[in-house]
C-alpha positions in Angstrom: -13.3 -10.6 -7.0 -14.0 -7.1 -5.8 -14.0 -4.2 -8.2 -11.1 -1.8 -8.0 -13.3 1.3 -8.5 -15.7 0.7 -5.5 -12.7 -0.1 -3.3 -11.0 3.1 -4.3 -14.2 5.1 -3.7 -14.7 3.5 -0.3 -11.2 4.4 0.8 -11.6 8.0 -0.4 -14.9 8.3 1.5 -13.4 7.0 4.8 -10.3 9.1 4.3 -12.3 12.2 3.7 -14.5 11.5 6.7 -11.5 11.1 9.0 -10.0 14.3 7.7 -13.2 16.2 8.3 -13.6 14.7 11.8 -10.0 15.5 12.7 -10.4 19.1 11.4 -13.6 19.4 13.5 -11.8 18.1 16.6 -9.0 20.6 16.0 -11.4 23.5 15.8 -13.3 22.4 18.9 -10.1 22.0 20.9 -9.2 25.5 19.8 -12.6 26.8 21.0 -12.3 24.9 24.3 -8.8 26.4 24.9 -10.1 29.8 24.1 -13.1 29.4 26.4 -10.9 28.3 29.3 -8.5 31.2 28.8 -11.5 33.6 28.7 -12.9 32.1 31.8 -9.6 32.3 33.7 -9.0 35.9 32.4 -12.5 37.0 33.5 -12.1 35.5 37.0 -8.7 37.1 37.4 -10.1 40.5 36.4 -12.9 40.2 38.9 -10.5 39.1 41.6 -8.3 42.2 40.9 -11.4 44.4 41.2 -12.5 43.1 44.6 -8.9 43.0 45.9 -9.1 46.8 46.3 -8.3 47.4 50.0 -10.7 50.4 50.0 -13.5 47.9 49.8 -12.7 45.5 52.6 -10.1 47.6 54.3 -7.5 45.6 56.2 -8.1 42.4 58.2 -8.2 44.3 61.5 -10.5 47.1 60.3 -14.2 46.5 60.7 -15.1 49.3 58.3 -16.5 47.9 55.0 -17.7 49.8 52.0 -21.0 47.9 51.6 -22.4 50.2 49.0 -19.4 49.8 46.7 -19.2 46.0 47.2 -22.9 45.6 46.4 -22.6 47.8 43.3 -19.6 45.7 42.0 -21.3 42.4 42.8 -24.4 43.4 40.9 -22.2 44.7 38.0 -20.1 41.5 37.6 -22.6 38.9 38.6 -24.0 38.7 35.1 -20.6 39.0 33.4 -19.4 36.3 31.0 -19.0 32.8 32.6 -20.1 34.1 36.1 -23.5 33.4 37.5 -23.4 34.8 41.1 -20.9 35.8 43.7 -20.5 36.1 47.5 -17.9 38.3 49.2 -16.4 37.4 52.6 -14.1 39.3 54.9 -11.5 38.0 57.4 -11.6 39.2 60.9 -8.5 37.7 62.3 -8.9 34.0 61.4 -12.7 34.0 61.2 -14.4 34.5 57.9 -17.7 36.5 57.7 -20.0 37.0 54.8 -20.2 40.5 53.6 -22.6 40.4 50.6 -25.0 38.8 50.0 -25.7 37.0 53.2 -26.6 33.8 51.5 -25.4 32.1 48.3 -25.4 28.4 47.4 -21.8 28.8 46.2 -20.7 28.7 49.8 -21.7 25.0 49.9 -20.1 23.9 46.7 -18.6 20.5 46.8 -15.6 21.8 44.9 -14.8 24.0 47.9 -14.6 21.5 50.8 -12.8 24.0 53.0 -15.8 26.4 52.9 -18.2 24.5 55.1 -16.0 24.4 58.2 -15.7 28.2 58.1 -19.4 28.6 58.5 -20.2 25.5 60.5 -21.7 27.5 63.3 -24.1 29.2 60.8 -25.4 25.8 59.4 -28.5 24.1 60.8 -28.4 20.7 59.3 -31.5 19.6 61.3 -33.7 22.1 59.6 -31.7 22.4 56.4 -31.0 26.1 56.8 -28.1 28.5 56.9 -28.6 31.6 58.9 -32.4 31.0 58.6 -32.2 30.6 54.8 -33.2 27.2 53.4 -30.4 25.2 51.8 -30.7 24.3 48.2 -31.9 20.7 47.6 -28.9 20.2 45.3 -25.6 21.6 46.3 -23.7 23.3 43.4 -20.5 21.9 42.1 -19.6 24.9 39.9 -18.1 27.3 42.5 -14.6 28.6 42.9 -13.0 30.3 45.8 -10.6 33.2 45.0 -8.5 35.0 47.7 -8.8 38.8 47.8 -5.3 40.1 48.6 -3.8 43.5 49.1 -0.2 44.3 50.1 0.5 40.6 50.7 -2.5 40.2 53.1 -5.6 38.2 52.5 -8.6 40.5 53.0 -11.3 38.0 52.3 -12.6 35.7 49.6 -14.6 35.8 46.5 -17.0 32.8 46.0 -18.2 32.7 42.4 -20.5 30.2 40.6 -19.0 29.7 37.2 -21.1 29.1 34.1 -19.3 26.3 32.3 -22.1 25.4 29.9 -20.2 26.7 26.8 -17.2 24.6 27.8 -19.4 21.5 28.6 -21.0 21.8 25.2 -17.7 21.9 23.5 -16.4 19.0 25.6 -19.5 17.0 24.8 -19.0 17.7 21.1 -15.3 16.7 21.4 -16.2 13.5 23.1 -18.8 12.6 20.5 -16.5 13.4 17.6 -13.7 11.5 19.2 -15.9 8.4 19.5 -17.1 8.9 15.9 -13.5 9.3 14.7 -12.5 6.1 16.6 -15.4 4.2 15.0 -14.5 5.5 11.6 -10.9 4.6 12.0 -11.9 1.1 13.2 -14.2 0.6 10.3 -11.5 1.9 7.9 -8.9 -0.5 9.3 -11.3 -3.4 9.0 -12.1 -2.4 5.4 -8.4 -2.0 4.7 -7.6 -5.4 6.2 -10.4 -7.0 4.2 -9.3 -5.3 1.0 -5.6 -6.1 1.7 -6.7 -9.8 2.0 -8.6 -9.6 -1.3 -5.6 -7.9 -3.0 -3.3 -10.5 -1.6 -5.5 -13.4 -2.9 -5.9 -11.6 -6.3 -2.2 -11.1 -6.6 -1.6 -14.8 -5.9 -4.3 -15.7 -8.5 -2.8 -13.4 -11.1 0.7 -14.8 -10.5 -0.7 -18.3 -10.9 -2.5 -17.3 -14.1 0.7 -15.6 -15.4 2.7 -18.8 -14.8 0.1 -20.8 -16.6 0.1 -18.3 -19.5 3.9 -18.7 -19.8 3.6 -22.5 -19.8 0.8 -22.4 -22.4 2.8 -20.1 -24.7 5.7 -22.5 -24.3 3.4 -25.4 -25.3 2.3 -23.4 -28.4 5.9 -22.8 -29.3 6.7 -26.5 -28.8 3.7 -27.3 -31.0 5.1 -25.3 -33.9 8.5 -27.0 -33.5 7.2 -30.6 -33.1 5.9 -30.9 -36.6 9.4 -30.5 -38.1 10.9 -32.8 -35.5 8.3 -35.5 -36.4 9.2 -35.0 -40.0 12.9 -35.7 -39.3 11.9 -38.7 -37.1 10.0 -40.2 -40.1 13.3 -41.0 -41.9 14.9 -43.3 -39.3 11.6 -45.0 -38.6 11.1 -45.7 -42.4 14.7 -47.1 -42.5 14.0 -49.4 -39.6 10.8 -50.5 -41.3 12.7 -51.2 -44.5 15.2 -53.4 -42.7 12.4 -55.4 -41.1 10.8 -55.9 -44.5 13.9 -57.6 -45.7 12.9 -60.6 -43.6 10.7 -62.9 -45.7 7.5 -64.4 -44.6 9.4 -67.4 -43.3 11.7 -65.3 -41.2 14.6 -65.6 -43.7 16.8 -62.5 -44.1 18.5 -61.4 -47.3 21.5 -60.0 -45.5 23.5 -61.3 -42.5 21.6 -60.6 -39.2 24.6 -58.7 -37.7 24.6 -56.2 -40.6 20.8 -55.7 -40.2 21.1 -55.2 -36.5 23.9 -52.7 -36.9 22.0 -50.7 -39.4 18.9 -50.7 -37.2 21.1 -49.6 -34.2 22.4 -46.7 -36.2 18.9 -45.6 -37.2 17.8 -45.9 -33.5 20.8 -43.7 -32.6 19.6 -41.1 -35.2 16.1 -41.3 -33.7 17.4 -40.7 -30.2 19.7 -38.0 -31.3 16.9 -36.0 -32.8 14.8 -36.4 -29.6 17.8 -35.4 -27.5 18.7 -32.3 -29.5 15.0 -31.2 -29.7 14.6 -31.7 -25.9 11.0 -30.7 -26.2 9.9 -32.6 -23.1 12.2 -30.7 -20.8 11.3 -27.4 -22.6 7.5 -28.0 -22.2 7.4 -29.5 -18.7 10.5 -28.2 -16.9 10.5 -25.0 -14.9 13.2 -25.6 -12.4 14.7 -23.3 -9.8 16.4 -20.0 -10.4 20.2 -20.3 -10.9 23.2 -18.6 -12.5 22.9 -18.9 -16.3 25.2 -18.5 -19.3 23.5 -16.3 -21.9 25.6 -17.8 -24.7 24.6 -21.3 -23.7 21.0 -20.4 -23.6 21.3 -18.9 -27.1 22.9 -22.0 -28.4 20.2 -24.2 -26.9 17.6 -22.0 -28.4 19.2 -22.2 -31.9 19.2 -26.0 -31.6 15.6 -26.1 -30.4 14.2 -24.0 -33.4 16.7 -25.2 -36.0 13.9 -27.0 -38.0 12.4 -23.6 -38.8 15.8 -22.2 -40.1 15.4 -23.1 -43.7 18.3 -21.4 -45.7 18.8 -18.6 -43.2 22.5 -17.8 -42.6 23.8 -17.4 -39.0 26.1 -14.6 -37.9 27.0 -15.1 -34.3 29.1 -12.6 -32.4 29.0 -14.0 -28.9 31.3 -12.4 -26.2 33.1 -15.4 -24.6 33.5 -13.9 -21.1 30.1 -12.7 -20.2 29.1 -12.7 -16.6 26.2 -15.0 -15.7 22.6 -13.8 -15.1 20.2 -15.1 -12.5 17.0 -16.8 -13.7 15.1 -20.0 -14.6 16.9 -21.8 -17.5 13.9 -22.9 -19.5 12.4 -19.4 -19.4 15.6 -17.8 -20.8 15.6 -20.4 -23.5 11.9 -19.6 -24.1 12.8 -15.9 -24.6 15.6 -16.5 -27.1 13.7 -19.3 -28.9 10.7 -17.0 -29.4 12.7 -14.1 -30.8 14.8 -16.4 -33.1 11.7 -18.2 -34.3 10.0 -14.8 -35.1 13.1 -13.8 -37.0 13.1 -17.1 -39.1 9.4 -16.6 -39.9 9.9 -12.9 -40.8 12.7 -13.9 -43.3 10.6 -16.7 -44.7 13.5 -19.2 -44.8 16.2 -17.0 -46.4 18.3 -14.1 -45.1 20.7 -13.5 -42.3 20.2 -13.9 -38.6 22.7 -11.9 -36.5 23.0 -12.5 -32.8 25.4 -10.4 -30.8 26.2 -10.4 -27.0 28.4 -8.0 -25.2 29.0 -6.5 -21.8 28.2 -2.7 -21.8 29.0 -1.0 -18.5 26.7 -2.4 -15.8 24.5 -4.5 -18.1 24.7 -7.3 -20.6 23.4 -6.6 -24.1 21.9 -9.2 -26.4 20.9 -8.1 -30.0 18.9 -10.4 -32.3 18.6 -9.0 -35.8 17.0 -10.3 -39.0 16.9 -9.1 -42.6 13.2 -9.5 -43.0 10.8 -6.9 -44.3 10.6 -5.0 -41.0 7.7 -4.2 -38.7 5.3 -1.4 -39.8 5.8 1.8 -37.8 2.2 1.9 -36.6 2.6 -1.6 -35.1 5.9 -1.0 -33.2 4.2 0.4 -30.1 1.7 -2.5 -30.0 3.8 -5.6 -30.5 4.3 -6.2 -26.8 0.6 -6.0 -26.1 -1.2 -9.3 -25.3 -3.0 -11.0 -28.2 -1.6 -8.5 -30.7 0.1 -10.1 -33.7 1.1 -9.2 -37.2 1.0 -12.9 -38.1 -2.1 -14.8 -39.4 -4.3 -16.2 -36.5 -3.4 -19.8 -37.3 0.4 -19.1 -37.0 0.7 -17.3 -33.6 -1.2 -16.7 -30.3 -0.2 -13.0 -30.0 1.3 -13.7 -26.6 4.9 -14.5 -27.5 6.4 -11.1 -27.3 4.2 -10.1 -24.3 5.4 -13.1 -22.3 9.0 -12.6 -23.6 9.0 -9.0 -22.1 7.4 -10.3 -18.9 10.1 -12.9 -18.4 12.9 -10.4 -19.2 11.4 -7.8 -16.7 11.1 -10.5 -14.1 14.8 -11.0 -14.4 15.3 -7.3 -14.0 16.0 -6.6 -17.7 14.5 -4.5 -20.4 13.7 -5.2 -24.1 13.6 -2.7 -27.0 12.8 -3.0 -30.6 13.9 -1.0 -33.7 12.7 -1.8 -37.2 13.0 -0.4 -40.7 12.4 -1.7 -44.2 14.9 -4.5 -44.5 15.3 -5.6 -41.0 14.3 -5.7 -37.3 16.5 -5.7 -34.2 15.4 -6.8 -30.7 17.8 -5.6 -28.0 17.7 -7.1 -24.5 19.6 -5.6 -21.5 20.2 -7.7 -18.4 21.7 -6.1 -15.3 25.1 -7.4 -14.1 24.6 -8.8 -10.7 
């Protein structure tokens, strides 16, 4: 069986790891969003700067302010997220490079429309563009931005974008996502494993609890059986006496019919004692849950433990029209038998046992009171603990009241105890279903 403490620690570790990973992912997503916004904002700012019609004039004007363009390109080429730039100008529908005359961004795979515009300047045989060697690896990080003024496209800005900060964040997000997924998977596997262990443990505990209830019932039956055997001795001795009236030669002193009748009467007494005791059913029978009469269960319990009564007087105040409760018959008898037997033993064979039943609102109340010496105040909060007993070790197991409370709570009820010098009262409340 797995220990509870390591399971709890493991769950906390996995939960903390998932929280930290989720928080890290949230922070990285925030950074990625911020980087993307900064990149877009920077490109839009550069686009606005170069869209000044005084730089490229209008599409039909061949005058170009090369000095200003070169100065601006050099200024913004090293700005945040931008590596290098190329400016083109439209002359009619034809696009011409303004500055610089060569830049790998023109051949970016992300701008497939760029190559046809400069197809005549490309020499694929020699791998050159306007005499400049083409890069061995065409870039994929370029963007093409239109430069517009008064609704007209003056030219285009080709910029190679530095996305390394974004890629670093994206890589970190991917790694953390994988790590989080793995952590969640491991946590779920551990959870399923622990759930299986808990389920098995719960079943085992319930089986042990049922066995404990049965063993306590056996112990209670053991206490009662001695007195029953004592009562059985009398009819057996009477039968033996009748048989001894036959002499050694098989002759009887009284008529056979009278002897048989007397023996039949003693056998009836014998069977009556067994039937009233009903220990076999009490010990072995569990049965199914059914609707039960509390008053009948109390009367059966009184009959079961009557041999421990001594000179105790009974005062029964049983409400005749109580609604039934739902439970296992033998268990309810076990509850009342245990409480009544405890009362008999507390009064040591003399005193008054009062049993009262009543319906009070939405519950049924059962009170079992004795006139014994009472339970010490320091013991009241311990009497429902397992293996705690105020009796000598040879008298009780210390499980009676613990199991009694367990059975009552299983039926949805509650048990309370009040005690003072001169008496103890156990009060049971069952819900009205």
